[in-house]
Every structure is written in C-alpha cells, then in structure tokens.
C-alpha positions in Angstrom: 56.1 38.1 -40.2 58.2 34.9 -39.8 58.2 32.5 -42.6 56.6 29.5 -40.5 53.3 31.9 -39.8 53.4 33.0 -43.0 53.1 29.9 -44.7 50.4 28.5 -42.5 48.4 31.5 -43.6 48.8 30.8 -46.9 48.2 27.4 -46.6 44.6 28.3 -45.5 44.2 31.3 -47.9 45.2 29.3 -51.0 41.4 26.9 -50.5 39.5 30.5 -50.4 41.8 32.0 -53.1 39.9 33.6 -55.9 39.6 32.0 -59.2 42.7 32.6 -61.6 40.6 34.3 -64.3 38.1 36.4 -62.0 38.1 40.2 -61.8 39.7 41.3 -58.3 38.0 44.4 -57.2 40.5 45.2 -54.5 43.8 44.8 -57.7 41.5 47.5 -59.6 41.1 49.7 -56.6 44.6 49.4 -55.0 46.4 48.7 -58.4 50.7 48.1 -57.5 49.7 48.6 -53.9 47.9 45.2 -54.0 51.1 43.4 -55.2 52.9 44.9 -51.8 49.9 44.3 -49.3 50.1 40.3 -50.2 54.1 40.6 -49.9 54.7 40.5 -54.1 57.5 42.9 -53.9 58.9 42.3 -57.2 55.5 42.7 -58.7 54.7 45.7 -56.9 58.3 47.3 -57.8 57.5 46.0 -61.5 54.2 47.3 -61.6 54.9 50.8 -60.4 57.7 51.3 -62.4 55.8 50.2 -65.7 52.9 52.0 -65.0 55.2 55.7 -64.4 56.9 54.5 -67.8 54.0 54.0 -69.9 52.7 56.8 -68.5 55.6 59.3 -69.4 55.9 57.3 -73.1 52.4 57.9 -74.0 52.4 61.7 -72.4 55.3 62.3 -75.0 53.9 60.7 -77.6 50.6 62.2 -77.7 51.1 65.4 -75.3 48.2 65.6 -73.4 47.3 65.5 -70.1 43.9 63.7 -70.9 46.2 60.2 -71.5 47.6 60.0 -68.1 44.1 58.9 -66.3 43.2 57.2 -69.6 46.6 54.7 -69.0 46.1 54.8 -65.1 42.2 53.0 -66.1 43.8 50.7 -68.2 46.4 49.7 -65.6 44.1 49.2 -63.4 41.8 47.4 -65.3 44.5 44.8 -66.5 45.5 44.8 -62.9 42.4 43.6 -61.8 42.5 40.7 -64.3 45.8 39.0 -64.1 46.4 39.6 -60.2 44.8 37.2 -59.2 46.4 34.4 -61.0 49.5 36.2 -60.3 48.8 35.7 -56.5 47.9 32.2 -56.7 51.2 31.2 -58.6 52.8 33.1 -55.7 51.4 31.3 -53.0 52.0 28.3 -54.4 55.3 28.9 -55.2 56.1 30.4 -51.6 54.3 27.1 -50.1 56.4 24.9 -52.3 59.7 26.5 -51.1 59.2 26.6 -47.6 56.6 23.9 -46.8 59.5 21.8 -44.4 60.2 24.8 -42.6 60.5 24.2 -39.0 61.2 27.0 -36.5 60.9 24.6 -33.7 64.0 23.0 -34.6 67.0 24.3 -32.6 69.4 27.1 -34.4 73.3 26.5 -33.9 74.4 30.0 -34.4 77.7 30.6 -35.4 80.5 29.6 -33.3 83.5 32.4 -32.3 85.0 33.4 -29.0 83.9 36.8 -27.9 87.2 37.6 -27.6 88.0 36.8 -31.6 85.0 38.8 -32.4 86.1 41.7 -30.9 89.5 41.6 -32.2 88.1 41.1 -35.6 86.0 43.6 -35.5 88.2 46.0 -34.3 91.0 45.0 -37.3 88.3 45.4 -39.7 86.8 48.7 -38.2 83.5 47.0 -37.6 83.1 45.0 -41.3 83.4 41.9 -39.2 79.8 42.3 -37.9 78.0 42.1 -41.3 79.9 38.7 -41.6 78.8 37.8 -38.3 75.3 38.5 -39.2 75.8 37.0 -42.6 77.0 33.5 -41.0 73.9 33.6 -38.3 71.6 34.1 -41.1 73.0 31.0 -43.2 73.1 29.1 -39.6 69.2 29.7 -39.4 68.4 29.3 -43.1 70.3 25.8 -43.3 68.6 24.6 -39.9 64.9 26.1 -40.2 64.9 25.1 -43.7 63.5 28.6 -44.7 64.5 29.3 -48.1 62.7 33.2 -47.5 66.1 33.7 -46.1 68.5 35.2 -48.1 72.1 35.1 -46.1 74.5 37.6 -48.4 71.6 40.3 -48.6 70.1 40.1 -45.3 74.2 39.8 -43.9 75.6 42.0 -45.9 73.7 44.6 -48.1 70.5 45.2 -45.9 71.6 44.0 -42.8 70.1 47.3 -40.8 66.7 46.2 -41.7 67.1 42.4 -40.4 69.0 42.8 -37.0 66.0 42.7 -34.9 64.5 39.9 -36.9 67.5 38.0 -36.4 67.9 38.8 -32.4 64.3 37.5 -32.1 65.3 34.1 -33.7 68.6 34.3 -31.1 66.7 35.2 -28.5 63.8 32.5 -28.9 66.5 29.2 -29.4 68.9 30.7 -26.4 65.2 31.0 -24.0 64.5 27.0 -25.0 67.9 26.0 -24.4 67.8 28.3 -21.6 71.2 29.9 -22.0 69.8 33.4 -23.0 70.7 34.7 -19.4 69.7 38.2 -18.0 68.8 41.1 -20.1 69.5 39.6 -23.4 66.6 42.0 -24.8 68.2 44.9 -23.5 71.5 44.2 -25.0 70.0 43.6 -28.3 68.2 47.1 -28.4 71.6 48.5 -27.1 73.2 46.6 -30.4 70.8 47.5 -32.7 70.4 51.6 -31.5 74.1 51.8 -31.6 74.0 50.5 -35.3 71.3 53.2 -35.9 73.0 55.8 -34.4 76.6 55.2 -36.4 74.3 55.3 -39.1 73.3 58.7 -38.4 76.8 60.2 -37.7 78.0 58.7 -41.1 75.1 60.6 -43.0 74.8 63.6 -40.8 77.8 65.4 -43.2 75.6 64.6 -45.8 72.3 66.0 -44.7 72.6 69.0 -42.6 73.9 71.8 -43.1 77.5 73.1 -41.3 77.9 69.6 -39.6 81.1 69.0 -42.1 82.5 71.5 -39.3 81.8 69.3 -36.5 83.4 66.0 -37.9 85.8 65.6 -34.9 83.2 65.7 -32.7 80.9 63.3 -34.5 84.1 60.7 -35.1 84.7 61.1 -31.3 80.9 59.9 -30.5 81.0 57.4 -33.4 83.9 55.4 -32.1 82.2 55.6 -28.5 78.7 54.2 -29.8 80.5 51.7 -31.7 82.2 50.1 -28.9 79.4 50.0 -26.8 77.5 48.4 -29.6 80.4 46.3 -29.8 80.7 45.1 -26.1 76.8 44.2 -26.2 77.8 42.1 -29.4 79.9 40.2 -27.5 78.1 39.5 -24.8 75.6 38.2 -27.2 78.0 35.8 -28.6 78.8 34.4 -25.3 75.2 33.2 -24.5 75.0 31.7 -28.1 78.3 29.8 -27.7 76.7 28.8 -24.4 73.3 27.7 -26.3 75.2 26.0 -28.9 77.4 23.7 -26.3 74.2 22.5 -24.9 72.5 22.0 -27.9 75.3 19.7 -29.4 78.0 19.2 -27.1 79.5 17.0 -29.7 80.2 20.4 -31.7 83.8 21.9 -31.7 83.1 25.4 -30.0 85.7 27.4 -32.1 88.3 26.4 -34.7 91.7 27.9 -33.9 91.5 29.7 -37.4 89.2 29.9 -40.1 90.9 31.4 -43.5 87.6 33.0 -43.9 87.3 35.3 -41.4 91.0 36.3 -41.9 90.0 36.9 -45.5 87.2 39.2 -44.4 89.1 40.7 -41.8 91.4 41.8 -44.3 88.9 43.1 -46.8 87.7 45.0 -44.1 90.8 46.3 -43.2 92.1 47.1 -47.0 88.3 48.9 -47.7 89.1 51.5 -44.4 92.4 51.9 -45.7 91.3 52.7 -49.2 88.4 55.0 -47.9 91.2 56.6 -45.5 93.1 57.0 -48.5 90.4 58.7 -50.8 89.5 60.9 -48.0 92.6 62.6 -47.7 92.7 64.7 -50.1 89.3 65.4 -49.6 90.4 66.8 -46.3 92.5 68.9 -47.5 90.6 70.0 -50.1 87.7 71.0 -47.5 90.8 73.3 -45.4 91.2 74.7 -48.5 88.0 75.8 -49.1 87.5 76.9 -45.1 90.6 79.4 -46.2 89.0 80.6 -49.4 86.0 81.2 -48.0 87.4 83.2 -45.1 89.6 85.4 -47.3 85.9 86.3 -49.6 84.0 87.2 -46.5 86.5 89.1 -45.3 87.0 91.0 -48.4 83.2 90.8 -49.2 81.9 91.6 -46.2 83.9 92.0 -42.9 85.8 95.1 -44.7 82.7 96.9 -45.7 81.4 96.5 -41.3 85.0 97.6 -40.4 84.5 100.9 -42.6 80.8 101.6 -41.5 82.2 101.3 -37.8 84.9 103.9 -39.3 82.0 106.0 -40.1 82.0 105.4 -44.2 79.7 102.9 -46.3 82.1 100.8 -48.6 79.9 100.0 -51.6 82.2 99.4 -54.5 85.2 97.5 -53.5 83.2 94.4 -52.5 81.3 94.2 -56.2 84.9 95.0 -58.0 86.2 91.8 -56.1 83.7 89.9 -56.9 84.0 90.6 -60.5 87.7 90.7 -60.3 87.4 87.4 -58.4 84.4 85.6 -60.6 86.1 82.5 -61.9 87.4 81.8 -58.2 84.0 82.3 -56.6 81.9 80.3 -59.1 84.6 77.3 -58.4 84.2 78.1 -54.7 79.9 77.7 -55.4 80.4 74.6 -57.4 82.2 73.0 -54.6 80.0 74.0 -51.7 77.0 72.2 -53.5 77.6 68.9 -52.0 77.5 70.7 -48.6 74.0 71.8 -49.3 75.7 75.6 -48.7 75.8 78.6 -51.1 78.8 81.0 -50.4 76.1 83.0 -48.0 75.1 80.3 -45.8 79.0 79.1 -45.4 80.1 82.6 -44.1 77.8 82.0 -41.0 79.9 79.9 -40.0 83.2 81.9 -40.6 81.7 85.1 -39.1 81.5 83.2 -36.0 84.7 81.6 -35.8 86.5 84.5 -36.9 84.4 87.2 -34.9 87.1 87.8 -32.3 90.3 88.1 -34.5 88.8 89.9 -37.3 88.6 93.6 -36.6 92.1 93.4 -35.3 93.8 91.7 -38.1 91.7 94.1 -40.6 93.4 97.2 -39.1 96.8 95.9 -40.0 95.3 94.8 -43.6 94.3 98.6 -43.9 97.8 99.9 -42.3 99.2 97.8 -45.0 97.5 99.3 -47.7 98.2 102.9 -46.4 101.5 103.5 -48.3 99.9 102.4 -51.7 97.1 104.6 -50.9 99.2 107.5 -50.2 101.0 107.2 -53.3 97.1 107.2 -55.3 96.4 110.6 -53.2 99.3 112.3 -54.0 99.7 111.0 -57.5 95.9 112.6 -57.7 96.8 115.9 -56.7 100.1 115.7 -59.1 97.7 115.2 -61.9 95.7 118.2 -61.1 98.9 120.5 -61.2 98.5 122.4 -57.9 101.0 125.2 -57.7 103.3 124.9 -54.9 102.2 121.4 -54.3 105.0 119.3 -52.3 105.0 115.6 -52.6 107.4 114.9 -49.9 106.0 117.3 -47.5 102.1 115.9 -48.9 103.8 112.4 -48.0 104.5 112.8 -44.4 101.3 115.0 -43.7 99.5 112.1 -44.9 101.4 109.3 -42.9 100.4 111.1 -39.7 97.1 112.3 -40.4 95.3 110.0 -42.6 92.2 108.1 -40.7 90.8 104.8 -41.4 87.9 106.5 -42.8 89.9 107.9 -45.4 91.6 104.5 -46.0 88.4 103.0 -46.3 87.3 105.7 -48.7 90.1 105.3 -50.9 90.4 101.9 -50.9 86.7 101.7 -52.0 87.0 104.6 -54.7 90.4 102.6 -56.3 89.2 99.3 -55.5 90.2 97.8 -59.3 93.8 99.0 -59.0 94.3 98.1 -55.3 93.2 94.4 -56.2 95.3 94.4 -59.5 98.8 95.8 -58.1 98.0 93.1 -54.9 100.0 90.3 -56.7 100.5 88.1 -53.4 97.4 88.1 -52.7 96.1 87.0 -56.3 98.6 84.4 -56.1 97.1 83.4 -52.4 93.7 83.1 -53.6 94.0 81.6 -56.9 96.8 78.7 -55.7 93.8 78.0 -52.9 91.3 77.7 -54.9 92.9 75.8 -57.9 94.2 73.3 -55.1 90.6 72.5 -54.4 89.8 71.6 -58.1 
C-alpha cells in the first residue's frame, strides 16, 4: 500500500478510533498479530518475542506446563488494554511524518547513461545495481516527501522486497510524462524474475543435496540470467533518462564523473575479489573432500561389490577399514554437515561417477596386492611346518593359479595387516583429509 493511500485511511480512521483506555476485543483475540495487521511491525516483533521469552523464563522458574497458558492469558489481557493507546500513537506519528506526501508530484529519478550503468555493473559484479536502487528510492523520498521510505534499507539491505514497488512508482511517473514506451511492465518483470533466479542459484548449493556438484552449470546459468536482467535494467534506465529530460529540461542528464559511483564500483569489485580469494581454499577443500570420499567408497563399498561378483562375500575388510581410519572418517562426516549430507548419501554421487571405471581399477589394485597376499599364504604354510614344503615352488604356483576370489578372501582375512603395511595409502588418505581441515 502506498503511503499516500495509507495516510488517507489513517486520517479517516483516527476520527473513529477506540479511546486510549478502552478494552480492545481484537487485541485480546489476536495478541501480537493485532499489531502486524495494523502495520506496526516494531510492536509486533517486540510483543511476539517478549511473549516467548517471558513464557520460557516462567516455565524454567516454576517447571510446570500449567504456567504457560496463564502467562499467555495475561499477555493477551495486557495487550487488549494498551494496544488501542499504542495504535492511536502510531497513527498520529504516521500522519505527522507524512502529511505532506504527494505521489502526484513528478519524480526526477537517478540519471546515468545506460552504457555507464552496464559497465559499472559488470565491473562491480552486480553490486552497482544496489546503488541504483538506493539512488532511485532517495529520489522518490526527496520529491514525494514520503518519510516512510528508507533509501538505504530499501536499496541495499532489503532490495528484493522493494523492486516491484519501485518499478511501479517509476512506471507511474513515466506514464504521466508519456515516456514509458512499449513493454515497460514486461521489462520490470524480466528484471525482477532475473533477480529472483539469481538468488535461487546462489542459495541452492546450501539447500539442495548434491547441488555443489553442479556448480559450473549453476554459475553459467547465473551469469546468463544476470546479463538478461542487466539488459532489461539498462532499457528501463534509458526511459528514465527520457522522463527526467522531459520533466526538467534544465537538468544536466548525467555528470561525466561521480566519485560516489566510482567508490561503489570499487567496493563491489573489492567485495567480489575478497569472496573469490576466500572461496578458492574452500574450492580446493571441496576437491580434496571428493578425493577422500571416493577413496573411502572404493574400500568400504566397491571392494565388497567386486568380491561378491567373484563369488566371495567380503565382510571384515570394510569394518576393519572403518576402525583403522576412524579419525579420518569422523573428520569427513564433520565436513559433510554444511552440505546436509552424510557419507552414505555422498557416496551415491561417486558410485554414479565412477561406475564405468571402478571394476577395472579394482582389478588392478587386487593384482598389486597379489605379491603381499602370496607371501601371507606361504608364511601361513611355513608356520604349520608342513614336511617337504618348498616356498619357491609354492610362490610360482600361486602366482599362476591364484584367483580373484582367493585374493578377496585373503584380503578380507588379513584386512588389518594389509592396511597396516600399505604406508603409501595411509599417507595419501591422511594427508588428503588433513588438507581439508
């Protein structure tokens, strides 16, 4: 609702408003939402939070659930008594602040060439667009005398919530000066949807499982959407400049240099460079996380799957592996929490990614384990002190005849020993996990 319309409603409502000391039935029923319905956001938040905090304190003190409805009832009674007085005071303050508001007065919006707007936005990686909103809200605040407008908050902090209201005000003024041209509403919608989709691309890695593995595609989509929105904004700015020139021909269209604009561009560039510098180690950490997880997947899932196909059910090796590398696995699970994934969920992606090459690479790994396993088998026979046993002949025979099923069985049986002697793998996994920390 525009301030001008809200002012008219409040001026009429003040005449029929409840007396300050009267009991408000609506405030008793709706409690804090009574303030929200009347646009008293500060009192809504204050009353709502006060009720929660007071209820919690009383419950902790008395340790009895029966005190909760009593506190809520008292809060409602108090609200019904003081709400009319607060509402009257709020309406009077609103009228005093905005009694000179006039949306029929032509607004001279922020003047900047479309070309410069595009260049500044590109250099600042989009940060200049927030300054554009700030300057236009400031222009509306100045020319319309609307004290409810807060240019900094509506331009920089809560920009998304005030894009359409600003476009509506711009469209109204352009229509009055007959400079809106064709499809102004379409351009406004394109920019708003573009802004919305940019937010979706930015937050999706933090919300949707697995979105982190689609980051290159997300960034490509983000850039395309941003450029489309920027072109729409440049077209809107071109029409704003026509409107400003027609409404005030004496106004200088745009200054050649504005140090405020340069500062904003440099701030935007510095912020994005800082984010890039900060993000680079995190990107490296993500890569190391992928490597470590794919390795644990191979040992704890892919090895048993491979052995099952060879006719052997591997059961001990994954358990021993989890115990042997328990500190590293704990670290990996901890670093998966921001992604809203546990290790089993993360493995789904690696299972798909490595499906085509997994079996061949595992065969090579078992073949590399073959000499060590043969030595273990021979040592076992030697410990049994079998008469006439020749270790050289046994080694040649096993090297030719040993099957993958036997390799799987011996790997499962001597899991701890195999992991313990594999110093290269220990070093690889521990260094990879340590780099994530």
